N, C-alpha and C positions, 0 to 999 in steps of 0.2 A: 581345676585343670581341664583343658579341652579334651573332648572325646578322643581326638587323634593322638593326644599325648598318652592317654590310657591305652590305646591300641598298641602304641609303640612299646610300652612297658607296663605290664600290670604289676603295680607295686604298692597299692593302697594299704593292704593289710600289714605288709612288712614295715611300711613307713610308720604306722601306728605303733607297732611293736617296738621298733627302734626308738621312737620318740619317748615311749614309756621307759625304756631301758636307759636312755640318756638322762631322763629326769631322775630316775632312781640313782644313776651314777652321780649326778650333781648333788642330790640330797644325801646320798649315802656317804659321799666324801665329807660332807659337813658334819654328819652325825657320828663319825668314827670317834671312839673314845680316845682320851689322851691329849686332845687338842684344846687345852685349857687357856683360852684367851679371856680377857674381860668380856662379859656378856654384852652383846649388842645385837639388835635386830636389823641394823642398817649396814649395808655393804659399803656405804660411803656417804659423805656429806659434802655438798657442793654449794658454796655461797650461803651456808647456813641451812640449806634445804636437804632433808634426808632422802636417801635412795634405799627404800626397804628391800630386804633380801628377796622376799617373795616376788616383788615387782621385777627385780633384776633377773631372777630365774625364768620368769615368764618371757621376758624379752629375749633371753638367750635361747629358749626353746623355739621362739618364732624365727630367730636368726638361723638356727640349725635347720629348721624346715625349709627356709628359703634357699639355703646353700644346697640342700639335697635336691630341691626342685630344679635349681639352675644347673647343677652338675649331673642331674639324672642319676643320682646315687642313692642307694637304699641304706648305706652305712657310711659312717664317717670315722676317720682316724682320730686318735688322741690329739694329734697336732691340729686337726681341723676343728675339733671341739674347743681346744684352747684358743685358737684364733677367733672363733665365734664369740667367746667370752670377752676377749680383748676388744673386739670390734664393738660389741654391745656396750662395754664400759665407755669407750671413746664417744660413741653416739649419745649415750645418756648424759655424760658430762657436757658434751658440746651443746646438746639441746637445752640443758639447764642454764649454762653460762650465756649462750647467745639469746635464748628466749627471754631471760631477764633483761639483757641489754636492749633487745628490740622493743620490749615493753617500755623500758625507761625512756627510750628516744622516740617512741611513737613510729617505729618502722614496721610496716605491715604490707600484706598483699591483698587487695580487694577481690571480691568474687568476679567483678568485671575484668580485672586484670588477669586473673587466673584463666577465665574463659578465653581471653585473647591469646594467652600463652599456649592454650590447647588448640583452639580452632581459628585463631586470627590469621591475618595475612603473613605475619612473621612469627610462626610458632617457635616454641622453645626447642633447643637442640635435641632434647630427649624425644620429643614428638617426631622431629625430622628423622631421627635414627630408627625408631620402632615402627613407623608407618610408611614403609617403602613398598612400591609396587614390585612384586616378586620377579616380574619380567624385565622391567627397566631399571630396577634398583634406585628409582627416584621417588622422592616424597610424593604421596598422593593424598590430598586432603579428604577425598571421598572415603578413604579407608578409615579415617578418624570418625567421620560422621556415621558410617555404617557400624563401626564398633560401639559407639556410644548408644546408638539406637537399640542394639542387642544386649546392652549391659545388664538390664534387669532380668533377662532370661538366661544369663550366663551362670556358670557354676561359681560357688563361693570363692574358690581359689583364684579364679580370674578376676572377680570383683576385688578381692584383696590385693592382687597385683596392681590393679588400676589405682586403688587408693594409695598404694606405696609410690607409684609413679607420680601421681599428683603431688604427694608430699615432697618428693625429691625435687620436682619442678618449683614448688613454692619455696622450699629451703634454699635452693640455688638462687632464686630471685631475691630473697631476703639477704643472703650473703652479698650478692652483687650490690644491692642498695646500700648496705652497711659499709662495704669497702669503698664505694663511691663517695659516701657521705664524708668519710675521713680523707680519702685520697684527693678528692676535689677541693677539700678545704685547705690544702697545702699550697702556700704561695711562696714563690722564689723571687725576691727583689733582684733587680738588675745588679746591684752592688754585690750580692752573694754570688751570682753567676759569674761576675767579673773576677771575683776572688778565686772561685773554683777554677776558672779558665787559666788564670795566671799560675796557680799552684800546680796545675798539670803541665804547663808549657814553659815555665821559667826554668832555665838550666844553670847548673853550677859546676865549675871546674875547681877541683881541689888537689892539693898534695897532702899525703897523709902518712904518718908513722904509727904502726900498731905494735903494742907490746902485748903479745899473746899470753893468756893465762897459763897455757901449757908450759911456758918457760919457767914456771915455779913448780917444784916437786910438791905433790900433795903431802908428803911425809914431813915437810918443813912447816906445815900449817897446823897450829894448835887452836882449837875452838873452845870457847867457854859457853856456859849456859846463857850468858848475856848476848853472845853473838847469835845463838839460835833464836832467842827471844826477840831480838831486834828484827831479824828477818821475818819471823812469824807475825809480829805486830804490824809490819809494813805490808804484808801480803795475805792477811786473813781472808780476803775476798776469794782467794784461790782455793781455799779449803772448805768452802760451803758445798757439801756433797749430799747425795741421796744415801739412804740407808743401804748397807751392803753386808754380806756375810762372806767370809773366806772359809771354804770347805776343802778339807782333804778327803779323798774317797778312794775306795778300792772297788773295782768292777770284777765280779765273779761271773764270767761268761758261761752260759749254758750251751756247751758244745757236745755233740754225741761222742761217746767213748769209742775206742776201737772195737770193743765188744758189741756196742750198739750198731756200728757199721757192718760188722760181720753178720749179725742177725738180720738186719734189713736186707743185705745182699742175698741171703738165702731165701727170704720171703719173696723178694722181687723175682728171683729165678722161678719159684713155684708159681707165682702169679702169671709170669710170662708163658709158662707151659700151658696153663689153663686158658690164657688169652688167645692163644693160637687155635684152640679147639672150640671155643664157645660159639654158639649159633645165635645167641641173643646178646649182641655186642653192647647196645645201650645199657641194658640191665647190668651186664657184667662191669662196665665202666663205673656206673653209679654205685655199685656195691664194693668196688675195690680201689677206686681212684680217690686221691685227695681233692680232685676237682671234678665236677659233674660233667656228664656227657654233653658235648657241644655239637648240635646237629646242623649248625650253619655251614654254608659253602665258603670255602677259602679260595681266593685267587692267588696266583703266583707271587712269591716274595712277601707273603704275609705270615708264613710260618717261620719257625726257627731256621736260621741258615743251615743248621746241622742236618736237617731232614727235608727242607723245602724242595730242593732240586731233585732229590732221590724219589720223593713221593710223586712229583709231577711227571716223572718219566718211568713210572712202574705200572704194572697191570693191577686191576682191582683184586683185592685180597692180599696184596703185598704187605708183609709185616716187618717192622723195624725193631730189632732187638733192644733191650734196655740200655740206655746210655745216661751218663750223669751230666746235667745242665742246670746251673743256678741252684746248686745244693739239693737236687732232687733227681730221682730216677725217672726216666720217661720211656715209654714204649708206644708204638703207634701202628695202626692198621688202616690201609686204604680201603674205604667202603664203596665209593662210587665216584664216577667222573662224568661231568656234564658240561655242555656249552650253555652258559646262562648270562643274561644281561647283568651288568654291574648295578644299574639303577633303573627304576621304573617310574612312570608317571600315571596316576589314576585319579578318578573321582569316585565318590561313593555317596549313596543315600542310606543312612542308618535308620532302621526301624527297630527300636529297642522295646523292652517290655519290663514289667515290674519284676524285680528280683535278679535282673541281669547285672553284669559287672559295671554298667554305667552308674547304677546306684543313685538315680535322680528321683527324688520324691514326687516330682511333677509327672513322671511317667507311670501311669496306673494301668495301662492296657495289659491283658494277659498274654502269654506267649502265643497262644493259638491265634489271637486276633492280630498280633504282630506278624505272624507268618502269613496270614491271609492278606494283610495289607501289602507286605513285601511282594507276594506273588502277583497281586493286582498291578503294582507299579512296574514289575518286571514285564508283565504282559503288555502294558501300555507302551513301554519303551521299545519293545520288539517291533511294534507297529509304527511308532513315531519317536525316534531317538532324540529329536529336537526338544522334547518335553523335559529332558533331564534337569536343566537348570531351574525351570519353573517348579517341577515337583520337589526339587531339593529345597527351594525357598519356602515351600508350603509344609513339607512333611519330614525333612531331615532332622533327626535327633542329635546330630553332631553340630553343636552351635558354632564350632570353630570354622566350619566350611559351608554352613547353611546358606549364607548369602554370597558365597563365591562359586555358585553353580556346582557345589559339591567337590570342587577341585582340591585334592590333597597336595598337589605339587609333586616334585621329584622326591623319591625316597630310595634308600639303599636296599638291595636284595637282602631279605632276612630280618629287616627291622619291624615289619608288621607281624601280627600274630600268624601262626602257620597256615591256617585255612585261607586267610586273606592273601598272604604272600603267594601261596601255591596257585590260587586262581589267577593272579596277575602274571605269574610266570608261564602257566600253561595256556592262557588265553592269547588271542591275537589282538593286535592294535585295532581299536574301533569296536571290539566285541564287548558284550555285556555279560556279567556273571552274577549269579545269586548264590551267596554262601552264608553259612551261619557260624558265628563265633560266640564267645562268652558275653559279648556286648550286645548281641542281637543279630538281626538279619541285614546283610549288606547287599545292596544292588551296586555292583562295581562297573564302572566305565573305564576300560583300559585305554589310556590316551597315548602313551608312547613308551618306548624301551630303548635303552642304549644297546649298541652292538654286543652280541654274545661273546663271552670270553671263556676260556677253559677254567673250570673250577672243580675242586675236589671236596669230598666229605671224608673227614678223617676221625677215627676214634683214638683217643689218647688216654693212656693210664699214667697218672703221676703218683709218685710215692716220695714224700719229703724225707730227707735224711736228717732226723732230729733225735735229740736225746730221749732215752727211755725214762720211765718214772723213777727207776733206781738211780739213774744218773742225776735227775733232778734232786732226789733226796740226798745223794752224796755231796753234790755241790752246795746245797742249802746247809747241810751239816757243817761243811767246811767254812762257809761264810758265818754261820751262827757261832761256831767255836771262836772264830777270829773276833767277832763282835763281843762275845762274852768274856774272853780272856784279856781284852785290851780296852779298858774303860776310860783312859785319859789320852790326850793327844800325844804325850810323850811315849806311852806304851804302844799306841797305834803306829807311830813312826818307827819305833824300834822293831816292832813285829814285821812291818813292811820290809825293813832291811834284812832281818834275819831269815825271813821266809821267801825273800825275793819276789814280793808282790809289787806290782806296778802301781805305786801311789800317784794319784793325780790331784791337782789343785785347781780350784776355780773360785772366782769372785762372782757372787750372784746377787741380783736385785730381787726384791720381794716377789715380783710377778714374772720372773724368768720361768721358762718351761723346760730348759734342757741344761745338761752339763756336757762338757767336751767328751764326745764318744758315747753319750747316753741321752737319747731322746725321751721326751715325756717324763721328765724327772720332777714333776711338781711336788710329789709327796716328800722327796728329799729336801727340796728347797723350802717347802712350807715348814718342815721339821726344824730347819735351821732358824726359823723366825718365831717359833713357839716361845712363849714367855718362860716356860720351864726349861728350855734348852739353854744351858749356861755355856759360856766360853770354855772350851776344853772337853765338852761332852762328846761321847761316842754313841752313835745311833745303834738301834737294832737293825735287823736285816730288812732292806726294802726290796720288793720285786718290781723292777723297772725295765720296760722295753724288752721283756723276755729274758732278763738277766737278774742277778742279785747285786745289790750295792750296800756297802757299809761306809758310813760317812763320819767325819769328826769335825766339829765346829772349831776352827782354828782361831778366828777372831770375829768380832761383831762391831760394825760401825753404824752408829745411829745417824739419822738425818740431822743436818745442821753443820755448823763450823766445827771441824774436827779439832780436838785438843792438841796442844803442841807435842805432847809425848807420843801421840799416834802418828804424827807426820814428821817427827824429828829425823828419822832415817831417810825419809823421802826428800827433805829439804837440805840435807847435809851437803850435796854437791854445790848447791846454790850459795849456801853460807860460806863454803870454802872459796867459791868464786869471788864473793864480796871481800873476803879477807885478802885474797890475792890482789884484787883491784886496789885496796887500800895501800898495799905494799908497792905496787907498780906506780900508783899516783905519787907516792912519796919519792920513789926513785926518779920519776920524771922531774918533779920539782927540785930535787937535789942536784940534777944535772946542770941547772943554772944556765940554760941556753934556750933561745927561741929559734935557733937555726935548726931546721928539720934534719939536715944531713949530719950535723954534729950529734944531734939527739939520737938519730938512728944508729950511729956508730956506738954510742954509749949503751944503747939498749940491745945491741947485737941484732938489729932489725934492718929495715930498708925503707926508702921513700917510694911510695906508690903514687901514680898520677891517675886520677879518676875524672873523666870528662862527662858532661851532659847528664849529671845527676839531677833528678827532679824530686820535689817534695812528696808527690803522690806515690812514688815507688817505695814500697816497704823494705825492699832489699837494697843494700849498698853494694854496687858492683865490686866484685872480687872478694867481698867479705860476708855477704849474706844478710839476714835480717838484723838491721841496726837502726831502729827508729830513733833512738836517743841521739845518735850521732847525726842522722839526717836532719832532725829538728834543730840541732845546734848549728849546723851548717847554714840552714835557711835564715837563721836569725843573726848571722855574723856579718861583719863588714869586710869588703874586699881588701885584700893584702894583710888582714889581721891573722895572727896566729892564736889558736885556741888554747885554753887551759886543758888539762887532761880530762877526757870524757870517758866515763865508764860505760862500756858497751856489753853486748852479750858474750862476745868471744875474746875481746881484748880491751885494753885501755888505749885510746886514740888521741893523737895530737895532730891537728890539721891546719893548713893555711888555705884560705879562700882566695884563689887566684883570679877568678872571673865569675861574674853573674850576668847571664844573658837574659834580658827581659823577653817575655812572651811576645810573639808578633802582635802588632796592634790590630784591633778589630772594633767596629762600631756596632755590629749586630750580635747580641748575645742570646737571641731568641732560641737558637738551637740548644745552647747550653742550659737555658732555663727549662726547656722541654725535657732534656736528658735528666735533670735533677728531679723534676716532677714525676717523670716516668719511673725513675728509680725508687722514689718514695712510694708511689702507688703500688709497685711490686712488693715493697716491704710490708705494706699494709696487709697483704694477703696472708702473711705469716705472723708478723710481729704483733698485730693488734690482738689476735686471739691469744697469743702467748702471754701478753700483758694482762688480759682479762682472766686467763687461767690462773696466773699468779695471784691476782687480787681475790680470786674465789676461795682461797685457802682450802683447797681440796683435802679432805680426809679420806684416805683410801684404806678400807678395811678388808679388801678382798682376800688377803692372805689369811685372814681369820676363818674364812669359809672354805677355801679350796686351794 
């Protein structure tokens, strides 16, 4: 990470601690007892190639570190950790699938080609994006050259980021080559283009009689096992599904009791009395508030609307009594008011020393020598300010601005470490300041400031309204008794009714992360996929998202074509529809007429006229999606009356009155290009999906977390 990044937020130690904690979380989740799957060390298998669990964990940790760096966050939510795991899995499977395909086809990116993508006349879009002149916001090739010259002297984090950027550029070029290889190999003969043009532009006028299925009462339809089996056999492809579990669950929410609220209100009143008298406000806030003291300066309309206007129009020392906002008590005291610039622009030369927060092994000078060097530079600049850029290039320990004349650019008030920020605020434009921070000694050049605006410094004490330990225990006992007394789905459902619990139901896939109303429910979902969790089993109590959950496995659907008994209830409406169609077709045939108007009278229907119907339109005007009918119309002769056609909503009989040919054209080049373009776009998605299917991916992630 660049020195300026460290100045903005000192977080190295916490990042390490959090990284270790996340690793322990990943491993700890795996090592919990009771998760008895078949033993495997692989989190997955792709195209016959194993993905070891340890390799996956390492990649996840790298992904988490990258996310924290980009978001400038020291801690990540459960949802963010889950997303990182998902992203890592997709990346690993993609690399394996496409890597094998590139090798098989001989698709690669040469070193010369990669050089051209980075430094050539037409660099990759990622280079254009990241190497812009801060003043013009236009791509500047000199920035790339300067960056690469300094790469060896940069910190490991910056080197790692560059390697990731190069990989992304290379991967993107490989994908482009592969897609072009397939897309450019697609050829559309003129005859195909002509047929496509005619299917889109030939129009049909028909008169039609529809016998709607709703005209037959469901109660009059009797279905046999053979009826179900026939429909199932003809539509098996529709029942090829991913594994899923249907879960019933009860959420026991951890909410503060009335007794908790009364106790907290008393404590807040006592805290407020002391808050008004304290002379050491920051220490008091840190000792009594759920959020630490914030010394930053706030401008108007950045605080809660409940107090913003009041504080900006009150004298220093004004105190706001406790009020409830977002499930917490808040009290505030106005400490100071100043006119301060919102943003500042400065340059600096950093002279660091061994043991400073920079933590660079290459810096070995002692602190005393660093101070002497900084004093010397400061003295030179007092006599000759024009030497700043030259001295920065030679002596600056901040590699991110060393070759930029030390220019840090614009930064918001309060984003630098306090001593640095104060020097910029107090100094005048064009003035030089020498200050010490944990990173070393800074010779600061104040370049510019935005106009000053009114800002205030406020001390705020927050106290969350949350359940007590006794309430936690009471609710857990309630959930535990419910789980212990109801060990089957039937008992579970009966208890929900008798005790008026809100039973919820959800269908979950193996790697889902949440249930409706419950975020971060991985433990519940994983439980439903354990080999020992049989259909009808009721879980123990899970602590999820700050609440307790008890679940029951209602049904388990495995991957593949679902058995007929599983989908029987699902297909019943369609089986009834087919039986109705048989009856209506018999009725139409028994009418013994090809006259549409006579037929409409016998069917208690009407004759509709539909004009300008085209083959390419999936919907039949006035009736909706009826591809079977449209296909039959297209293949009919003018003036002919059709046999009964079974549609989605009705049985239809139509007469084709007119077929208007598509306007003649000799040039089909535009239609050829349209088809080729459409195919090339499909390649972006469909090619990978086909390769993914062929890879026979074995996903074992649910066995680990």
